[in-house]
C-alpha positions in Angstrom: 3.6 -8.6 3.8 1.2 -11.3 5.0 -2.6 -11.2 4.5 -3.1 -10.0 8.0 -0.9 -7.0 7.3 -2.8 -6.2 4.2 -6.1 -6.4 6.1 -4.8 -4.1 8.7 -3.6 -1.6 6.1 -7.0 -1.8 4.4 -8.9 -1.2 7.6 -6.6 1.7 8.5 -7.2 3.3 5.1 -10.9 2.9 5.5 -10.7 4.7 8.8 -8.8 7.5 7.2 -11.5 7.8 4.5 -14.2 7.7 7.1 -12.5 10.5 9.0 -12.3 12.6 5.9 -15.9 12.1 5.1 -17.0 12.9 8.6 -14.8 16.0 8.7 -16.5 17.4 5.6 -19.9 15.8 6.1 -21.6 19.2 5.7 -20.0 19.6 2.3 -21.0 16.2 1.1 -24.6 16.6 2.3 -24.9 19.9 0.4 -23.1 18.9 -2.7 -24.8 19.2 -6.1 -25.7 16.1 -8.1 -26.6 13.6 -5.3 -28.6 10.9 -7.1 -31.4 10.1 -4.7 -32.8 7.7 -7.3 -29.5 5.8 -7.9 -28.8 2.2 -7.1 -30.6 1.2 -3.9 -28.3 1.1 -0.9 -25.5 3.0 -2.6 -24.4 6.6 -2.8 -21.1 7.7 -4.5 -19.0 10.6 -3.1 -15.6 11.7 -4.2 -13.0 12.0 -1.4 -9.9 14.0 -2.3 -6.7 12.4 -1.0 -3.6 14.7 -1.2 -0.9 13.7 -3.7 2.5 13.3 -2.0 5.7 12.7 -4.0 9.0 11.5 -2.6 12.0 14.1 -2.8 14.2 13.7 -5.9 17.9 13.4 -5.4 19.9 15.6 -7.8 23.7 15.2 -8.1 26.0 18.0 -9.1 27.5 21.2 -7.9 24.5 23.3 -8.8 21.3 23.0 -6.8 22.7 23.5 -3.3 23.8 20.1 -2.4 22.8 16.4 -2.5 19.2 15.6 -1.8 17.8 19.1 -2.1 15.3 18.3 -4.9 12.1 20.3 -4.9 9.3 18.0 -3.8 5.8 18.6 -4.8 3.6 20.0 -2.1 0.9 17.8 -0.5 -2.3 18.6 -2.3 -0.5 20.2 -5.3 -3.3 21.7 -7.3 -1.5 20.6 -10.5 -2.0 17.0 -9.5 -5.3 15.6 -10.4 -5.2 12.8 -8.0 -8.4 12.0 -6.1 -10.0 8.8 -4.8 -13.6 8.0 -5.6 -15.0 6.0 -2.7 -18.3 4.2 -3.0 -20.0 4.4 0.3 -23.1 2.4 1.3 -26.1 4.4 2.6 -25.7 2.3 5.8 -22.2 3.7 6.4 -23.3 7.3 5.5 -26.2 7.0 8.1 -23.7 5.8 10.7 -21.4 8.7 10.0 -24.4 11.1 10.1 -25.3 9.6 13.5 -21.8 10.0 14.9 -21.4 13.5 13.6 -24.6 14.8 15.0 -24.6 12.6 18.1 -28.2 11.8 17.3 -30.1 9.7 19.9 -31.4 6.4 18.8 -35.1 6.7 18.3 -37.0 4.3 20.6 -39.6 2.3 18.6 -43.1 2.5 20.0 -45.0 0.1 17.8 -46.9 -2.6 19.4 -47.7 -5.0 16.6 -46.2 -8.4 16.6 -45.3 -11.2 14.1 -45.0 -15.0 14.6 -41.7 -16.5 13.6 -41.5 -20.3 13.1 -39.0 -21.8 15.4 -36.9 -24.8 14.6 -36.2 -25.5 18.3 -38.6 -27.8 20.1 -39.8 -25.6 23.0 -43.1 -27.2 24.0 -44.7 -30.6 24.7 -47.9 -32.0 23.1 -50.0 -35.0 23.5 -49.9 -35.9 19.9 -47.1 -36.1 17.3 -44.8 -38.5 15.4 -43.1 -41.3 17.2 -39.7 -39.9 16.2 -40.4 -36.9 18.5 -41.7 -38.8 21.4 -40.3 -37.4 24.7 -39.4 -40.5 26.7 -38.8 -38.8 30.1 -42.0 -36.8 30.0 -43.9 -39.9 28.8 -42.5 -42.0 31.7 -43.4 -39.3 34.2 -47.0 -39.2 32.9 -47.2 -43.0 33.2 -45.7 -42.8 36.7 -48.2 -40.1 37.8 -51.1 -42.2 36.5 -49.9 -45.3 38.2 -49.6 -43.5 41.6 -53.0 -41.9 41.3 -54.6 -45.3 40.5 -52.6 -46.9 43.3 -51.0 -49.3 40.8 -47.4 -48.4 41.5 -45.3 -51.0 43.3 -42.1 -49.6 44.9 -40.5 -53.0 44.6 -41.2 -53.1 40.9 -40.2 -49.8 39.2 -41.3 -50.8 35.8 -44.1 -48.7 34.4 -45.8 -49.3 31.1 -47.0 -46.2 29.3 -50.3 -46.3 27.6 -51.5 -44.1 24.7 -52.7 -41.3 27.1 -49.3 -41.1 28.7 -47.4 -40.3 25.5 -45.8 -36.8 25.2 -44.1 -35.4 22.1 -41.8 -32.6 21.5 -43.1 -29.7 19.4 -41.8 -26.5 17.9 -43.4 -23.4 19.4 -43.7 -20.2 17.3 -41.9 -17.2 18.8 -43.7 -13.9 19.0 -41.4 -11.0 18.2 -42.2 -7.2 18.3 -42.6 -5.7 14.9 -41.9 -2.0 15.3 -43.0 0.0 12.3 -42.8 3.6 11.2 -44.5 5.7 8.5 -43.1 8.9 7.2 -45.2 11.5 5.5 -43.2 13.9 3.3 -45.3 17.0 2.3 -44.0 19.5 -0.2 -45.4 22.8 -1.3 -45.4 22.9 -5.1 -47.2 26.2 -5.6 -45.9 28.9 -7.9 -43.8 30.6 -5.2 -41.6 27.4 -4.7 -38.8 27.8 -7.1 -35.9 25.6 -8.1 -33.6 26.6 -5.2 -36.4 26.0 -2.6 -37.2 22.5 -4.1 -33.5 21.6 -4.1 -33.3 22.4 -0.4 -36.4 20.3 0.3 -35.1 17.4 -1.9 -31.7 17.2 -0.2 -33.2 17.5 3.3 -35.7 14.7 2.4 -32.9 12.5 1.1 -30.8 12.7 4.3 -33.8 12.4 6.7 -35.0 9.3 4.8 -31.4 7.9 5.0 -31.3 8.4 8.8 -34.8 6.9 9.4 -34.1 3.8 7.2 -31.0 3.3 9.2 -33.2 3.3 12.4 -36.0 1.1 11.1 -34.3 -1.1 8.4 -37.1 -2.7 6.3 -39.9 -1.6 8.6 -40.3 1.9 7.1 -43.2 3.1 5.0 -42.9 6.4 3.1 -45.8 8.4 1.7 -45.3 11.5 -0.6 -47.7 14.3 -0.8 -47.5 17.5 -2.9 -49.9 20.4 -2.6 -50.8 23.9 -3.7 -54.4 24.7 -3.2 -55.2 21.0 -3.2 -53.2 18.0 -2.0 -52.6 14.7 -3.6 -50.4 11.6 -3.0 -47.8 10.9 -5.5 -44.8 8.6 -6.1 -41.2 9.5 -5.0 -40.0 10.6 -8.4 -42.9 13.0 -9.0 -42.5 14.4 -5.5 -38.9 15.5 -6.2 -39.3 16.6 -9.8 -42.8 18.1 -10.2 -43.0 21.8 -10.9 -46.6 23.0 -10.7 -48.0 26.4 -9.7 -51.0 28.1 -8.4 -51.8 29.4 -4.9 -51.2 27.7 -1.6 -53.5 26.2 1.0 -51.3 24.3 3.5 -54.3 22.8 5.3 -55.1 20.6 2.3 -51.9 18.5 2.9 -52.7 18.0 6.6 -56.3 17.1 5.8 -55.0 14.3 3.5 -52.5 13.0 6.0 -55.1 12.9 8.7 -57.4 10.9 6.5 -54.6 8.4 5.6 -53.6 7.9 9.2 -57.2 7.3 10.3 -57.6 4.7 7.5 -54.3 2.9 7.4 -52.1 3.6 10.4 -53.1 2.7 13.9 -51.0 4.9 16.2 -50.8 1.9 18.6 -48.8 0.0 15.9 -47.0 2.7 14.0 -44.5 5.4 14.7 -45.8 8.3 12.7 -43.6 11.2 11.5 -44.7 14.2 9.3 -42.1 16.4 7.5 -43.4 19.5 5.7 -41.3 21.7 3.3 -42.7 25.1 2.3 -41.7 28.7 1.6 -44.2 29.7 4.3 -46.7 31.4 2.0 -50.4 30.5 2.6 -53.8 31.9 1.8 -54.6 34.9 4.0 -56.1 33.7 7.2 -55.8 30.0 6.2 -52.9 29.0 8.4 -55.2 28.7 11.4 -57.0 25.8 9.7 -53.7 23.9 9.3 -52.8 24.6 12.9 -56.1 23.1 14.0 -55.5 19.9 12.2 -52.0 19.7 13.6 -53.4 20.1 17.1 -55.8 17.2 16.4 -53.0 15.0 15.0 -50.6 15.5 17.9 -51.9 12.6 20.1 -51.4 10.2 17.2 -48.0 11.2 15.9 -44.4 11.0 17.2 -43.4 14.3 15.7 -44.5 17.0 13.2 -41.4 18.7 11.6 -41.7 21.9 9.6 -38.8 23.2 7.4 -39.2 26.7 5.9 -36.9 27.2 2.9 -37.4 30.9 2.4 -37.0 33.8 4.9 -40.3 35.3 3.9 -43.6 33.5 4.7 -46.0 33.6 7.6 -46.6 30.0 8.3 -43.6 29.5 10.5 -44.8 32.4 12.6 -48.3 30.9 12.9 -46.8 27.6 14.1 -44.5 29.2 16.6 -47.3 31.3 18.0 -49.6 28.2 18.4 -47.1 25.4 19.3 -44.1 27.2 20.9 -44.4 25.0 24.0 -45.3 21.8 22.2 -42.3 19.4 22.0 -43.9 17.3 19.3 -43.8 20.2 16.8 -40.3 21.1 15.6 -39.9 24.2 13.5 -36.7 25.2 11.8 -35.3 26.8 8.6 -32.7 26.1 5.9 -32.2 28.9 3.4 -28.9 27.5 2.1 -27.6 24.0 1.6 -25.0 24.3 4.3 -27.9 24.7 6.8 -29.4 21.3 6.1 -27.2 19.5 8.6 -28.3 21.8 11.4 -32.0 21.5 10.4 -31.8 17.7 10.6 -30.1 17.9 14.0 -32.9 20.1 15.2 -35.5 17.6 13.9 -34.1 14.5 15.6 -32.3 15.8 18.7 -35.2 14.8 21.0 -35.0 11.2 19.9 -38.8 10.8 19.2 
């Protein structure tokens, strides 16, 4: 078989694997042991490929005839035959997009960057002789001669002087630099147990994967944990900390509002807020958080709230206040299998 045939078979195999991952994407998204701190850009999943054996030919009078061997069944449980496929995060994000049919988020940032261009796109009056533009130099000399009534139609020779010289020059290109900042906020009070934090951790992982797919290297992430008070932390602490105490959800929104005001101009940044909580809050304190959310709405693309426990009043407070506000998306995930649906709910509007 030639190289082209091998490449075709390899590509066909990859499509089979992609189809298998996509078919069971919900399972892979909810599986235990996803290493969100592994090698950057990589994520390993194990895709089981059925084991298929050829029929065995048995000769002799016993056995019912020639060729009636007992083949192993496809996917025989006795065969420990599976394929470990290393899939890049980019590929997983693409599969997630295909499966959920998520719209591509339209960047809204307005900041720009200057990129040096190697192409000579402009003309200057000064420059090295090696970049002199002879046609433009001659035209300048011709215009000067005509204006001074020195041009003789019978003698087309024109001698440029210093002021006539024109030179090619590179012109910087201005490109849009669309940026996004993601605020992840997690309740780490005493009521947030191991299961609730695992739901939040997995959801954050897949949300982060999707947004990085959208924005490539133009994505800033900030991690905030809170109980009664809120503080910014690093990614590892965000996912692993187990604190305690009471809950005041407004403290997280107060901190985010201050960070946006200081560091992220809404004209230049797409701003997303994701909050994970069991919904418990100090009695009567939810209204304070809702007031801050209301103030933040003109500056942000979307505020997303995921409640990871059935009990808890904050979800009801949000629904009562923002039921008709498209920038506030409220959903739940009480089991890992519900993470996929929660992410679809967060991003279906393409903000």
